[in-house]
Each structure stands twice: as C-alpha cells, then as structure tokens.
N, C-alpha and C positions, 0 to 999 in steps of 0.2 A: 376468640372464644368467649362466650358469654359467662359472666361470673355466676357462681352457683347461688341457689336460694339460701344455702347456709351462710354464705358470705354476707348477703344482704341482711340477714338476721343478725349476724355478728356486728355488722356496721351499725344497724339501727340500735342495738343494744348499747354499743359504745357511745352513740350520740345521746341516748337517754341518760346514761350515767353522767355524761358531761352536763347535760341539762339539769338533772337533779342536783348535781354538785353546785352548779351555779345558783339554783334556787336556794340551796341550803346556805351558801355563802351570803347571798342577799338577805335571806331571813335572819342569819346571825347578825348581819350588819345592822339590820333594822332593830333587832332586839338589844343591841349593845349601845348603851350610852354611859360612858365611863364617868365615875364620880368626879374626876378631874375636869371633865368638860362641863359638868353642872357647876362646879366650884368657879370655873372661869366665867360662866354666865352670871352667877350670883355676884361676883365682883364687878362685872360690867353693869349689872342693873344698879348696884349701889352708887357707882360713879355717875351713871347717866342721871339718876335721881338729883344729884348735886349740880351736875352741869346744866340741867334743864330747869333748875330752881322749882321742882315740882314738890308740893307738900307730901303727897302720899301715892302709893302705887302698889298693886298686887299682881302677881304673874303665876300662872299655872301652865304646866306642859304635860300633855297626854301622849304616851307612846305605847302602841300595841296594847290598847285597852287598859293601860295602867296610868295612874297619875304619878309621874316620876319626879315632878318638882311642883311645889306650891308654897309661896312665901309672900309676905308683905313687907313693904318698905316705907319709911317715913311716918307721917302723923296723920291722924283723922282730921285734924283741924289746925291751920297754921297759927291760930291764936291760943286755942285752949289745949292743944296737944293731943295725946292719946295715940297709942301704937297701932299702926295698920298691921293686920296679919292675913293669912289666907282665908279667913272666914269673914272678914270685913265686907260689908254690903256697899256696893256702888251702884249708880244708875248705869245700865248698859246702853241706854238710848236705842239707836237704830239696829243694834244687834238683836233687838226684839223682832225685827222683821222676819228673821228666819223661823222664829216660833209661830208667827202668824201663817207663814207659807206652809209650815209642816202641819198646822192645825187643819188648813184646807186640804192638805194631802191625806189626812185621816178621813175627812168627809168624802173624798174621792174614793178611797179604799172601801169605804162602807157603802158605796153606791148612791150616796145622797146628793152629790153634785158631780159635774164633769169639769175638768180644767177648761173645756171650751164653752161652757155654759155662758150665755149672755148675762151680764150683771143685772140687766133690766128685769130678768126673771125673778130676782130676789130683792132688788132695790128699785122699784119703779119710780121713786121720787128723785133718783139720781139723773139729772139731765146735764149733758155737757154742751160744748160749743156748737154742735150741729146734730140734727136728728140721726144721721148716719152713724156718727161715733157713738152716740147714746145707745143705739140698738146693737151695734157691733162689739162694743167693749166686753171683753170676756174676763174670766177669772185670771188667766195668765197675763193679760194686759195690766191688771191691777198690780201684779207682783214683779213686773219687769221693767217699769219705768218707760213705757212706750205709748202712753195715752195721748201724747202731743204737747204737754205743758213744758215750760222751761223749769229748770231746777229750782225747787223750793217754792214754786208757784202756789199762792194761796195759803202759805203757812201762817200768815197773820190771822187767819180765821181761828186757829187754835191757840196762838200765843197770848196767854193771860186773858183769854176771853171767857165768857160765861156760856158760849154756844155748845149745845149738845152735838154729838156726832152727826145725827140726822140734820140739824140745822146747818152745820158746816157743809155737808154734801149738798144740801139744797141750794146753797149759794155758789156752788162750783160752776153753774151754768154761765156765770158772768166772767169767768176766766177765759182770756184769749189764748189760743194755741200759739206755740213757738214754731212748730214744724207740722208736718203731715202726720196723721194717725199712723202708728206703727212705722214711722219713717225717721226715727231719731231717738235720742236718749235725753230724758229730762227727769231727774230724781224727784219723786213725788211721794210726800208723806200723806197727802190727802187720799190717794189711791189705796194706801194700806189702812187708813181709817175706814174706807169703804169695804176693804177685805174683812176687817173686823165685824162690820155690820152684816156682811154676808154670813159669817159664822153664827151670829145671833139669829138672823132671819131663818136659817136652816134648822138650828138645834133648839131654839127658844132659850138658850143660855147666853149670858153675856160673854164677851170675849175673855174677860177676866176669869169668870167661873170655868170656862172651857180650858184655858191654859193651866189653871190650877189642877183641874181634875185629870187631864190627859197627859201632862208633862211634869208638873212639879211633884205630884203625888208618886207616880211610878218611879221617878228618878230620885226620890227622897230629897228633893230640894225644899226642905222644911223652912229655911230661912230666906226664901226668895219671895218677891212681892210683885204685884201687877199695878201698883198705884203708889204715889207719894203718900196718900192718905193713910196707907197701912204702916208707915215708918214710925209714927208717933209712939215714943215709949220703948221702942226696940233698941237693943244694945248693939254696939259695934257698927254704927252707920257713919260712913265717911261724909264729911261736909263738902259741899261744892265750893269752888273758889273761882272768882274773877280776877281781874288785875287792877291795881291801883295806877295812878298817873305815871309812876316810875316802872310799871311793868312787873311789880311784885304780886305775888298771889295774896288775895284778900278773901276770907270766908264770906260766902253768901248763904242764902236759905232756899230750900226747895219751894216751888210753887206747884200746887195741885193742877196739873193740866191733863185731867182724866180723858178729855176728848181724844188726845193723841196716843193713848196707851197702845192700841194695836200697831202703831208705827214705831213707838219708842218708849214704852212705859215700864219695862221690867227693871227690877233691882235685885241684884244677886251678888255673890261672892265668887272668887275664882275657883274655890273648891267646888262650888255647886255648878258653875258654868262648865267646869271640867267634865261633869257627868253628862251635860248636854253634848259636849264635843265627843264623848264616848259613843252616845246614841247616834250622832251623825256619822262618825267614822265606821260604825258598825252597820251602816245602811238601814237604820230604823229599828235595831235590836238593842236592848239593854239588859245585861245580865240574863240573857236567854229569853227575854220576853219581847215579843214583837209589838212595837208601838206604832210604826207606820211601815209601809211596804218598801221593798227594794225598788219597785217601779216608781213610787212617789220620790224616793231619794234620787233616782236617775233623772227624772224630769226637773226636780229642783236644782240640780247640778248641771243642767243642760244650758248652752248659750242661747237664750231666747232673744236677746237684744244686744248685738255686738256694737261696740263703739271704738273709734280710732285710738291707736297708741300714738301719742304725740311725739314729735321729734325729740323733744326734751326727754320724755320717758325712754325713748329708744337709746339715747345717749347714756342715760343713767343706768339702764338695766338692759344691755343688748340682748339678753336671752329671753326677753318677753316679746312675744310675737302677736298675742291677741289679748283683748279685754272684752268682757261682756257682762251683762246682767243676766243672772239665772232667775230663779223664783225665790226672792227673799235673800239672795246671796249675790255677791260679785265673783267673778272668776278671771283668771289669767294663767299664763304658764311662766315658769321660772326654773332655769337650769334643767329643762327637760321634764319637769313635773307640772301637772295641773294643780293650781292653787285655788281653793275655795275660801273666800274671806268676806269680812264686812267690818266697817268701822261704826262708831257711835259717838255722837256729840250731844250732850245735854247742856243746859245752862250751868256751867261749872264743872263738867266732868267729860273726859274723852276716853274712849276704849277701842279695843280691836280684838277680833277673833280671826285666826288663821288656821285652816285645815289643809293638810297635804295628804289626800287619801292613799297615794301609792306608798307613802312612807309611814302610814298608820300614825300620823303625827298631828297634834293639835296644840295651838298656843293661844292663850287669852291674856291680855294686859288691860287692867282697869285702873283708871287714875281719877283723882279728884282735882284735876287741873284742866284748863282749856288749852294746854300746850299740845304739841304734836309728838310728844316723846314716844307714844305707843308705836308709831310706825317704824322708827329706826331700831327700837328695841326688838320688835317682831322680826325685822329683816335680819338683824344680827343673830338672833336665836335660830332662825331657819338656816342661815349660812353655817353656823356651828354644827347643827344637828344633821346637815347634809354633808359634813365633813370636808367643807371647802378650806383649802389651804390658802393662807394669806388673804382671807376675806376682807372686805371693806369695813372700816370703823364707821358704821352707819350713823352712829350718834354724832360723831364729829363732822361727818360729811353733811348731815342736815343742818347742824348748827352753823357750819361755814356758809352753807347755801343761804340760810336765812339771814346771816349777817351781811352777805353781799347784797342781798335784796333790800335790806333796810338802808344800807349805804347808798344803793342806787336810787331809792326813793328820796333820800335827803339830798342827793346831788341834783335830782330832777326838780325838787322843790325849790332849791337854791337858785336854779337857772330860770324857773318859771317867772313870768311877770306877776308882781304882787298885786293882788286884788284887795283893795282897801275899801271899806264901806264908805258910802257917801254920807258925810256928816249931815245931820238934820233930823227932822221928825218924820213920822209916817205921813204918807200923802193924804191921809184922811183922819179925822178925829177917831180915837180908839173905839168909840161906841159904833162906828160904821162897820167895824169887823165883827161885831158880836152877832150871835144868832145860831140857828140850827143848820147844819150841813148834812147832806145825805150822800152815801155812797151805796149804790145798789148791791155791790159786792160785799161791802163791810157792814153797813148800818149807819146809824147817826153819830154825829159829833157835834159838840157845842162849843162856841167861843163865848166866855163870860168876862165881864169887867169886874174885877175884885180889887179893892184898895189901889186903884190906879193902875193895875196891871192886867193884861189879857191872860186868860187861862184856857188851855185846851182840855176838853173832857171827851173821852171816847166811850160811848155808851156800851158797846160790847165788851170793853176791857177797863173796868173802873180803876185798876191799879196803874194803868198807863196814863199818858197825858202829862201836863205840866204847865209851867209858866213861860210866857213868851216875852223875849227881850228883843227890842227893835234892832235890826241890823242895817238894812238900807231899803228905801222905797217901801214896797209892801211886803217885805220879807223879814221874818223874825226868827231868832234862834230859840229853839225849843229846849228848855231846861227840864229834863225828865224829873218827875217827882219821885221816882224810884230808880235807883242806880242798878238796874238789872244788867247782868254780865253780857247779854247778847245785844244790848242797845249801843248804838253809836251816835256821834254828833248828827243832829237832825235840824232842819229848818222847815218852818211853815211859810209857804208862798201863797199869798192871797191873789186871786185873779179878778181883774176888773172887767165888767161886762160892757156891752155897747152903750148902755145908758149911763156909764160912769160910776155905777155902784159896784159893790163887791158881789161877784157871781159864783165864786167857788174858791177852793183852796186845794193845795197839794202839800204832801210831806216829802221833802227832799233829804235823802239819806244815802250815803255810800256804805250800805250795810250788806255784808257778804251772805247773811242768812235770811233776810226778809226783803221783799219787794214792796217798798212803801209807795212806789209809783202806781201800784194797783188800787190804791185808795184814792179814787177820783171823786172828790167831794163837790157837790153842787149846793149852793145856799138855797134853802127852801123856806126860811123865815127869818 
C-alpha cells in the first residue's frame, strides 16, 4: 500500500528539522572561539617568535565578520627596540596583488573593462615574446601567472632601478618564455605591474590613487600606504631586517621601489588588513556597503591556473588535493575546506594572509623578518580554529625540516670536490676589461678602473654594483657596495671574443629571487 501524502509531509518536516538543527550546530560552532583557545594561540605565537629569532610580528584573526584577536609581538627594530602592536605598519609585499585584482574587479562591475579584454587594448606598448601572445594576453592572464614566464622573470627591472612602470614593460619583449602561453605556472610581478597600468589607462588615476579612494577610504584604513615614500615621519613603522653572517636579524632600510607598487607596494597593520579580510569574506561588502560584486569575488576565487601538488606536499599535508592561482590569490583545499591565501616577501619583511570562506575565518601574519615563521604560525592557527585534536606543532615541524635541509647541504658540500681558484693574475691587463656593456633587456653597465681596482656600475640601478676582486681566469668576485638583504654572493664573468678581446660579461649568482642570467651584456665600447 502506498504511503499517504500526510506521511511524506511528516517525513519531509522531520528531515528539515534535522537539517536546520545541523545548520544551527554548525553556525554555533563557527561562532564559538573560546578564550582558552585564543590564550593557547597567544602563548604559541610568543614561543614561535623566540624559536625563529624574529624581531617582531603582528597577528590578527577575523571570525564571522569580527576581529576576535589582534596583537603584536617583539620589537620594531632589533637595535633600537620599540614595541610592536596591532597597529604597527609593515610592508605586506605581494599580499598587495589581491588589491590590484579587486580594483580591476570594480572596473569590470562598472562596465569599463572585461576580464577577457586584451591587454593590448589598454597598453599598446606592451610587447611580449611573440605577436600571438602580445595580442592574446588578457586581464585574467595578468593576474593568474600564466603568461609563459618563469617565476620572478624580469624582476631585476624594478629592483633598485630608476625605470618607470612603462619603461619596465617596454623591456619585457626581451624576456624569453619558460613554457607555452597559458600552459604552465610562473609567478610574475611584471604582469601585476601591467595590471596597475591598465587601471591608470582606464581611469586616468594612478594605481596608488585608485587603491586609496576605492579601498583605504571606505574601509577606514587611515594608516595604510601605497608607497615607501609615504612612510617618512609616520609613527609605529616596523623596520625591515636582513641577516648577518651568523644568521642573526640585522635592521636594514626601505628603498623606494614605486614601480612595483601594483605588485607589492602596500604597507599596513594587522588591524587594518583585518578590515580587508572582512571585505573579502563578505564577498565584496563591508559594513553593508557594496565595494565589489559577488561575481567579482567568485571569479577572483576561481582556479584559473592549476599547478601540481608535489609529492613532498602530499606527504606533508595529505588532505590537500589541488593548488591553483586565482586572480591575485592562491588557493588549495585543506581538511575539506577551500583555502584562499597569499604570501608576501619584501626586502626585510615576510607576511601571509589566509582566508577560509566556509568557516568565515581569516588570519593575517605580518613580520619584520625574512624568515618563514608566518607559514607555520598560520597553519597552527587554522588547525586550532578548525578544532583539530592533536594537531601538528607546525613551528617545530618547519624548524626541524629546515635544520635537516641545512645539514644535508653541509654534508653535500663536504663531499663535493673542492674548487680552488687558480692562483695568478687576470688573463689580461685590468684596462682591457673596462668599457661600456649593453643588455637589450636591462640597459647599460660600465666597468671602470679606479685606484687599481675594477668597479661595476649599473646605469639603471645606481645603488647596485660594486668592486671586483679577481677570483680566477677572467672571473671576479663582486663585492656589492650596498649590503641589500636580497643580494647573494655574485661573480662577474668576462667573455672573450674570437679576436681575443673581451666581448661581453655575465653576472653569476645563485639567487632565489632574481635571474642575473637574464642580464646578457655585450661590450659596445
């Protein structure tokens, strides 16, 4: 006999009651972060600061549209002191990219551009490695690291140079691709510089002015800045730190790299970055005011450029099954939730922003160190707020991993054959190495003989360069004249032409941030 309609209605009602009860339980779970949990996190952060030997750090946590935690740790400057608090201003570096993507999202909302518009429509001077790529490159390509370049390709064009954004982009045509267009992942600051130029081309306003007007003002981010040049005289600014020869943090100074601002130029505090996280988690709405559309939020958080999860990553975090670049964001899954995140690395500061939309949760960690403390701190925080029992001590895990890596490097170095320089003088008189050298990609460099020593001068970057000390044959050690935190040991290798004279030079450096091999200098005089 068929059940009655009344039976079905009763059954459906019962299911709905169960469903709403589950929703209520889930909502209550999301809203409940116990003071004891925050106290545990606070103690963990303090210990991590000591274990990682980081001068200063600040952390904020957003939950259900409220800032439930915001605190600073350590000092502004390892030498001068000063207490870090939740209003201390740090450079957030590449966390800036999400602002640039959202700015373009606003222009899409307003009908001024389309995500699929060719960049050539707005920046006709941007020429890439072949005409097809130049004409096909669109707005989404700029923001998802799929233009074809290897990671960090071209970054020497903005590092301490005097080039404008347009001058940087005009030189991009000399960069060689690493893989096919839209056929791989290569993190590109240059393409975000281009994105900033699109904003100016469309609105007539600089990237800096647009970010200030459309984000900082409505979010009341009154102590946030879009340039190093705005920090002079401002209170509560954290100092960047590099490392000395023993690996201890040493204060350095900021340099004004305004050309890279659309990729990495914002300075803010965790209290103010927390407002940005509220805007993001509310899908473009802040305190009831619509800043950008839900459609814009959706496309920014879509996987536009997937890349592989490595075997090591699979072993470390088995619950992660995918990784991808969105628009201005990175994304993956963790413990069954989608995670939206991005890191930032300035010369002397590292940071991280992590959003878990399903949990209405956001975490930001800002530091005045070049260590990787922000990653384990973020991971531990997420685990605790997910309610994971017996979660991993991520700080200890990463410190142990790094210690094993350093030991492996030492062991490999001890076993490797020792390369000793050949004693003797350069193969030619020092005067033979002097002259002007040109790189179509980078510009001019000169080698001068001063007081019996060779000096390298880079025309686009007057504060770089230094003195050359003979190593062997036609190879010299470069003693950088400024000890910038991102510079590593570098050698200058002179190339001999068919006629027996110096024809060119290369800069050899095992640098994780810059490809000195892209500077292919030919002697022109």
